[in-house]
C-alpha positions in Angstrom: 36.9 26.2 -16.7 28.7 30.6 -17.7 25.5 30.5 -15.9 23.1 28.4 -17.8 20.2 30.8 -17.8 22.0 33.5 -19.7 23.3 31.2 -22.4 20.7 31.7 -25.1 21.2 35.4 -25.3 25.0 35.1 -25.0 25.2 32.5 -27.8 23.2 34.7 -30.1 25.6 37.6 -29.5 28.7 35.4 -29.9 27.4 33.9 -33.2 26.7 37.3 -34.5 30.3 38.4 -34.0 32.1 35.1 -34.9 33.8 34.8 -38.3 34.6 31.6 -40.2 38.1 32.6 -41.3 41.1 32.6 -39.0 41.7 35.8 -37.0 45.1 37.2 -37.9 47.8 38.9 -36.0 49.3 40.6 -39.1 50.3 44.2 -38.8 53.0 46.5 -40.1 56.3 45.4 -38.6 57.2 47.3 -35.5 60.3 49.4 -35.6 63.3 47.3 -34.6 65.0 48.1 -31.3 68.8 48.0 -31.5 70.8 46.8 -28.5 72.2 49.5 -26.2 74.9 47.3 -24.8 77.1 44.5 -26.0 75.9 40.9 -25.6 79.0 39.9 -23.6 78.4 42.7 -21.1 75.4 40.8 -19.8 77.6 38.3 -18.1 77.2 39.6 -14.6 74.8 39.6 -11.7 71.4 41.3 -11.4 70.2 42.4 -8.0 66.5 41.7 -7.9 64.8 41.4 -4.5 63.8 37.8 -4.0 65.2 36.8 -7.5 69.0 37.4 -7.4 70.1 36.6 -11.0 73.4 35.5 -12.5 74.2 35.5 -16.2 76.9 32.9 -16.8 77.1 33.0 -20.6 76.1 35.5 -23.3 77.2 34.8 -26.9 76.1 36.2 -30.2 74.6 33.4 -32.4 74.6 33.8 -36.2 71.4 34.0 -38.2 70.1 30.9 -39.9 67.4 30.3 -42.6 64.7 30.3 -39.9 66.1 32.3 -36.9 67.5 35.8 -36.6 70.9 36.7 -35.2 70.6 36.7 -31.4 72.4 37.1 -28.2 72.1 33.7 -26.4 72.0 34.1 -22.7 72.2 31.4 -20.1 72.1 31.8 -16.3 70.2 31.1 -13.2 68.0 32.7 -10.5 69.1 31.8 -7.0 69.1 29.2 -5.7 69.0 27.0 -8.9 66.4 28.1 -11.4 68.3 27.8 -14.7 67.1 29.6 -17.8 67.9 30.4 -21.4 67.0 33.7 -23.0 67.4 34.6 -26.7 67.6 38.3 -27.6 67.4 39.3 -31.3 70.3 41.7 -32.1 68.7 43.4 -35.2 65.0 42.7 -35.3 63.6 42.9 -31.8 60.5 45.1 -31.6 59.6 45.0 -27.9 57.8 41.7 -27.3 58.9 39.0 -24.7 57.6 35.4 -24.8 58.2 32.9 -22.1 57.6 29.2 -22.5 56.3 26.8 -19.9 57.6 23.3 -19.0 56.1 19.9 -19.3 55.8 17.0 -16.9 58.1 17.4 -13.9 60.3 19.7 -16.0 64.0 19.4 -15.1 65.3 20.4 -18.5 65.5 23.6 -20.5 63.8 23.2 -23.9 65.6 25.6 -26.2 63.0 28.5 -26.7 61.9 28.9 -30.3 61.3 32.2 -32.0 57.5 32.0 -32.2 55.4 33.3 -35.0 53.5 36.3 -33.6 52.5 37.5 -37.0 55.9 38.7 -38.3 58.5 36.8 -40.3 60.2 34.1 -38.2 59.1 35.6 -35.0 62.1 37.8 -35.2 60.6 40.6 -33.2 60.3 38.7 -30.0 62.8 37.8 -27.2 62.1 34.3 -25.9 63.0 32.3 -22.8 62.5 29.0 -21.1 63.5 27.5 -17.7 64.0 24.1 -16.0 61.8 25.1 -13.1 64.6 24.9 -10.6 66.0 21.4 -10.8 67.8 19.0 -13.1 65.8 15.9 -13.8 67.6 12.6 -13.8 65.6 11.2 -16.7 63.6 12.8 -19.6 61.1 15.2 -18.1 58.0 13.2 -18.6 59.3 10.2 -16.6 61.6 12.1 -14.2 61.9 10.1 -11.0 61.2 13.2 -8.8 63.8 12.3 -6.2 65.3 15.8 -6.6 62.4 17.0 -4.4 62.4 14.3 -1.7 64.3 16.4 0.9 64.8 19.8 -0.8 62.1 22.3 0.0 63.7 25.0 -2.1 63.6 22.8 -5.2 60.0 22.0 -4.5 59.1 25.7 -4.0 60.7 26.6 -7.4 58.7 23.8 -9.2 55.5 24.3 -7.3 55.0 28.1 -7.7 58.2 30.2 -8.0 60.3 29.5 -11.1 58.1 30.9 -13.8 57.6 34.1 -11.9 61.2 34.8 -11.0 62.4 33.9 -14.5 60.0 36.5 -15.9 61.5 39.1 -13.6 65.1 38.1 -14.5 64.4 38.1 -18.2 62.8 41.5 -18.2 65.8 42.9 -16.2 68.2 41.5 -18.8 66.1 42.7 -21.7 66.2 46.2 -20.1 69.9 46.0 -19.7 70.4 44.9 -23.3 68.0 47.1 -25.2 67.7 50.0 -22.8 64.0 49.4 -22.0 61.8 46.6 -20.6 59.6 44.8 -23.1 56.5 46.6 -24.3 54.3 43.5 -24.1 55.0 40.2 -22.4 53.4 36.8 -23.2 53.5 33.3 -21.7 52.5 30.1 -23.5 52.6 26.6 -22.1 50.8 23.2 -22.2 50.2 20.6 -19.6 52.4 21.6 -16.6 53.1 24.7 -18.7 49.3 25.3 -18.8 49.3 25.0 -15.0 52.1 27.6 -14.8 50.1 29.9 -17.1 47.0 29.8 -15.0 49.1 30.1 -11.8 50.8 33.3 -13.2 47.4 34.8 -14.0 46.1 34.0 -10.5 49.1 34.7 -8.3 51.3 37.0 -10.4 48.8 39.1 -12.4 51.3 41.8 -13.4 53.9 39.5 -15.0 52.2 38.9 -18.4 49.8 40.8 -20.7 48.6 37.7 -22.4 48.7 34.0 -21.5 48.0 30.8 -23.4 47.2 27.9 -21.2 46.9 24.6 -23.1 45.6 21.4 -21.6 46.3 22.8 -18.1 47.4 20.5 -15.3 45.9 23.0 -12.9 44.2 20.4 -10.7 47.7 19.1 -10.1 47.5 17.0 -6.9 44.2 15.2 -7.8 45.4 14.8 -11.4 48.9 13.4 -10.7 48.3 11.8 -7.4 44.8 10.3 -7.9 43.8 10.2 -11.6 47.1 8.9 -12.9 47.2 6.3 -10.1 43.6 5.3 -11.1 44.7 4.8 -14.8 47.7 2.7 -13.7 45.7 0.5 -11.4 42.8 0.1 -13.8 45.0 -1.6 -16.3 47.2 -3.7 -14.0 46.2 -7.3 -13.4 46.8 -9.4 -10.3 50.0 -10.7 -11.9 51.3 -7.1 -12.4 50.9 -7.2 -16.2 48.8 -4.9 -18.3 45.2 -6.1 -18.8 44.4 -4.1 -22.0 47.2 -4.3 -24.5 48.2 -2.0 -27.4 47.1 -4.6 -29.9 43.5 -4.1 -28.8 43.3 -0.4 -29.1 42.7 0.0 -32.9 39.6 -2.2 -32.7 38.3 -0.3 -29.6 38.8 3.0 -31.3 37.1 1.9 -34.5 34.1 0.6 -32.4 33.8 4.0 -30.7 33.8 5.8 -34.1 31.3 3.3 -35.5 29.0 4.0 -32.6 29.4 7.7 -32.2 31.1 9.5 -35.1 27.7 10.4 -36.7 26.4 12.0 -33.5 27.8 15.4 -34.3 26.1 15.4 -37.7 29.1 14.5 -39.7 30.9 11.2 -40.3 34.5 12.5 -40.5 36.6 10.2 -38.2 36.4 12.5 -35.2 34.1 13.2 -32.2 33.4 16.9 -31.8 32.2 16.4 -28.2 32.9 12.9 -26.8 30.6 13.4 -23.9 27.7 12.6 -26.2 29.1 9.2 -26.9 27.8 6.5 -24.5 29.9 3.6 -25.7 30.0 0.3 -23.8 33.2 -1.7 -24.4 31.2 -4.8 -23.7 30.0 -4.7 -27.3 33.4 -5.9 -28.3 33.4 -8.9 -25.9 35.3 -11.9 -27.4 33.3 -15.1 -27.9 34.0 -17.6 -25.1 37.4 -19.2 -25.4 38.8 -16.7 -27.9 41.2 -13.7 -27.6 42.0 -11.9 -30.8 43.0 -8.4 -31.7 39.4 -7.5 -32.8 37.7 -8.2 -29.5 38.1 -7.7 -25.7 38.2 -10.4 -23.0 35.9 -9.9 -20.0 38.9 -8.6 -18.0 39.7 -6.1 -20.8 36.1 -4.9 -20.9 36.3 -4.2 -17.2 39.6 -2.4 -17.6 38.3 -0.2 -20.4 35.2 0.7 -18.5 37.3 1.8 -15.6 39.6 3.8 -17.8 36.7 5.7 -19.3 35.3 6.4 -15.7 36.5 9.0 -13.2 38.2 7.7 -10.0 35.8 7.3 -7.1 36.0 6.4 -3.5 34.1 3.6 -1.7 30.9 5.8 -1.6 31.0 6.7 -5.3 32.3 10.3 -4.7 34.3 11.5 -7.6 38.0 12.0 -6.8 38.7 13.7 -10.1 36.3 15.5 -12.5 36.5 13.1 -15.4 37.9 10.0 -17.1 39.4 9.1 -20.5 37.1 10.4 -23.3 35.9 8.2 -26.1 38.1 8.8 -29.1 41.3 8.9 -27.2 42.0 5.2 -27.3 44.9 5.2 -29.8 46.8 7.6 -27.5 46.6 5.2 -24.5 49.8 3.5 -25.8 52.6 4.9 -23.8 50.4 6.8 -21.4 48.3 3.9 -20.0 50.0 1.0 -21.7 53.8 0.8 -21.4 56.2 0.9 -24.3 59.9 -0.1 -24.6 60.9 3.6 -24.6 59.9 3.9 -21.0 61.3 0.6 -19.9 57.9 -1.0 -20.2 56.2 1.2 -17.6 53.4 3.5 -18.6 53.8 7.3 -18.3 50.8 7.5 -16.0 52.4 5.0 -13.6 55.7 6.7 -13.6 54.3 10.2 -13.0 52.0 9.1 -10.2 54.4 6.8 -8.4 57.2 9.3 -8.4 54.9 12.1 -7.3 53.5 10.0 -4.4 56.9 8.9 -3.3 58.8 12.1 -3.5 56.7 15.3 -4.1 53.2 15.0 -2.8 53.5 15.0 1.0 55.4 17.3 3.4 59.0 16.4 3.7 59.4 13.7 6.4 55.7 12.7 6.3 54.7 9.2 5.4 54.6 8.8 1.6 52.7 6.5 -0.7 53.0 4.6 -4.0 50.7 3.7 -6.9 50.2 0.2 -5.6 49.5 1.3 -2.0 47.4 4.4 -2.5 43.8 4.1 -1.3 41.0 5.7 -3.2 39.4 7.3 -0.2 38.4 10.8 0.9 41.0 10.6 3.6 43.9 9.9 1.2 42.5 12.5 -1.2 42.6 15.1 1.6 46.1 14.0 2.7 47.4 15.3 -0.7 45.9 18.8 -0.2 48.4 20.6 2.1 51.2 20.2 -0.5 48.8 20.1 -3.4 47.6 23.6 -3.0 51.1 24.8 -3.6 51.0 23.3 -7.1 47.4 23.7 -7.9 46.2 26.6 -10.1 42.5 26.4 -9.3 41.7 29.9 -8.0 38.7 31.5 -9.6 39.8 35.0 -8.6 41.6 36.5 -11.6 40.2 40.0 -10.8 43.6 41.7 -10.8 44.8 40.0 -14.0 41.5 41.1 -15.7 41.7 44.6 -14.2 45.2 45.1 -15.6 43.9 44.3 -19.1 45.3 40.7 -19.2 44.0 38.3 -21.8 43.7 34.5 -21.3 43.3 31.8 -23.9 42.6 28.4 -22.6 42.5 25.3 -25.0 42.3 21.6 -24.7 42.1 18.6 -27.0 38.9 16.6 -26.7 41.0 13.3 -27.1 43.6 14.2 -24.5 44.8 11.0 -23.0 46.8 12.6 -20.1 44.5 15.3 -18.7 40.7 14.8 -19.1 39.2 17.8 -20.9 36.3 17.8 -18.5 38.4 19.4 -15.8 39.2 22.4 -18.0 35.5 22.7 -18.9 34.6 22.5 -15.2 37.1 25.2 -14.4 36.0 27.5 -17.2 32.3 27.3 -16.2 33.2 28.0 -12.6 35.4 30.9 -13.7 32.6 32.2 -15.9 30.1 32.2 -13.1 32.6 33.9 -10.8 33.3 36.5 -13.4 29.8 37.6 -14.2 28.7 35.4 -17.1 29.9 34.3 -20.5 29.8 37.7 -22.2 31.8 39.4 -19.5 34.3 36.5 -19.3 34.8 36.3 -23.0 35.9 39.9 -23.0 39.2 38.7 -21.4 39.2 34.9 -21.2 38.2 32.4 -24.0 38.3 28.6 -24.2 38.8 26.5 -27.4 38.1 22.8 -27.5 39.9 20.9 -30.3 38.3 17.7 -31.6 40.5 14.6 -31.8 43.6 16.3 -30.5 45.7 14.3 -28.0 47.8 15.8 -25.1 49.3 19.1 -26.3 49.5 17.9 -29.9 49.2 15.0 -32.4 45.9 13.3 -32.8 43.8 10.9 -34.9 42.7 13.6 -37.4 43.7 17.1 -36.1 47.3 17.3 -34.9 48.3 20.9 -34.3 46.7 23.9 -32.5 48.4 27.1 -31.5 46.5 30.3 -30.7 49.5 32.5 -29.9 49.0 34.8 -33.0 45.4 35.3 -32.0 46.4 36.1 -28.4 48.9 38.8 -29.6 46.2 40.4 -31.9 43.8 40.4 -28.9 46.3 42.1 -26.6 47.8 44.6 -29.0 45.0 45.4 -31.3 41.9 44.5 -29.3 40.9 41.8 -31.8 39.3 39.1 -29.7 39.8 35.6 -31.2 36.6 34.4 -32.9 38.2 31.4 -34.5 41.5 29.5 -34.4 42.3 27.0 -37.2 43.4 23.6 -36.2 45.6 21.6 -38.6 45.9 17.9 -39.3 49.0 16.4 -40.9 49.7 12.9 -42.2 52.8 10.9 -41.3 54.8 12.5 -44.0 54.0 16.0 -42.6 51.6 17.0 -45.4 48.5 18.9 -44.3 45.4 16.8 -44.9 42.8 18.6 -42.8 42.1 22.0 -41.4 39.1 22.8 -39.2 38.0 26.0 -37.5 37.8 25.9 -33.7 35.4 28.6 -32.3 35.2 29.9 -28.7 33.5 27.4 -26.5 30.6 26.6 -26.4 30.3 27.3 -30.2 31.1 24.3 -32.4 32.1 24.0 -36.1 29.1 23.0 -38.3 29.6 21.9 -41.9 27.9 24.2 -44.4 27.0 21.3 -46.7 29.3 21.8 -49.6 33.0 21.2 -50.3 35.5 19.1 -48.6 35.1 18.3 -44.9 38.9 18.6 -44.7 38.8 22.3 -45.5 38.2 24.8 -42.7 36.5 27.2 -45.2 33.5 24.9 -45.4 32.5 25.3 -41.7 30.6 27.9 -39.8 30.0 28.6 -36.0 27.0 27.0 -34.5 25.6 26.9 -30.9 25.4 23.6 -29.0 22.2 21.7 -29.1 21.6 22.7 -25.5 23.3 25.1 -23.1 26.3 23.2 -21.6 26.3 22.3 -18.0 30.0 21.7 -17.3 30.1 21.8 -13.5 31.3 18.6 -11.9 30.5 18.0 -8.3 33.5 16.2 -6.9 35.7 15.8 -3.8 37.7 18.9 -4.8 34.9 21.4 -4.7 36.6 23.2 -1.8 40.0 23.5 -3.6 39.0 26.4 -5.8 38.9 28.7 -2.7 42.2 27.6 -1.2 45.0 30.1 -1.9 48.5 29.0 -2.8 51.8 30.6 -1.7 53.3 33.5 -3.7 57.0 34.2 -4.2 58.0 37.8 -3.3 
């Protein structure tokens, strides 16, 4: 997601080149490119083979205190991939940035002018898409019925939409400014991270740099098996949740009490939760009691299962990881339902709708969360359609040959996608690519302590390596550190912490506040990591997915 024998030499080299301050993407502002045509003239069709594009709206939007004046473009790529593109009218300097979707997508999140190192991100054209369908409910709990009998909609979401939108956006940019973008970037998290890896694997010429956060690249095992496992682990015989939200603070506090000090610093976060071997049984309630500061025997069993990877009847792993210690406070909503989702947990919604509508060939027998069997046969039954979604290929040769740069990142406390899958992928990629040194010349991984899924967290709450990616692509400055930020409920920054390229970790230098990134330095792990996970999906890395032409 680095062969072990070469790690000592590689870590020595990496340490020698790592800094302790954030890498910057600052440079003299590029010369602005003025439009060569009027915004309204973009309302027309664009003949692109395999990606016929229609602009339905193009309107100049006035500047605000944060955004530049821009030409706001809306349209679709046939048959139904809607997109929004924002083109600065006075400050564009040749960069294009495309955002990924989340969950089952189905909505267009207005693309923000990102900070690439210049004021307000005004130099960059930005775009987003709904991935080819309109969701019936908010994207994270979309019912998926749009794909029950529509193979074209499935194709768009599975592997086509991000690619054809990149082609359409570049054609529109060329029509508006008189030239295609000088550099193109993609950033996404969760499903957007899957899309980013898929673009690097299947469409290596689309983007010069890609940020793939918490990637859902093991899509069919993740959504069909792991989310089903979470839902079933916490459902009692009466259909009610076993572990309740009221119990999570005590469980989280017990984890920190047992493991916080293991990384050498008691700071309210676990730098690598895999070193924490916590047993929920230590919180077992006295006989005949059930209070918020303890767990009933049934709740102990549910917690143990949630921390564990899904397995079949022979003990074979059906996904490379379970929930990590330190993620407990984020189980509310994802594993334990909340009123905002009608009482159903996100994991159950995602898995059930995937199994019902999206995971098997159209017309084939489907499944549900409550009927799915944790067997190798059922795992394999997900594969024919799953390879269309998955972004598990280890062959990124063409992306690398073209000079592409890839930044992977994942929160250690991610409650939705276990970070162990990203680590497994990166180690396999490293071995396939010739070792850590060679891989880090074009692909680097950053693991963020305490961060939940794509953002928020118990101590650190924000992480965005886009500026570092731009500096890497355009100035050859490889990212040696990215600073993660923690904010309190009022939005004030209360912690910064450097995150170094994995497997380096942040070590306190012994003086100053532990909430200040300046007081940490890069350090190697105690032992060379061994992140391979032998699981039922070992053969999936070699299965190619379809490509849109």
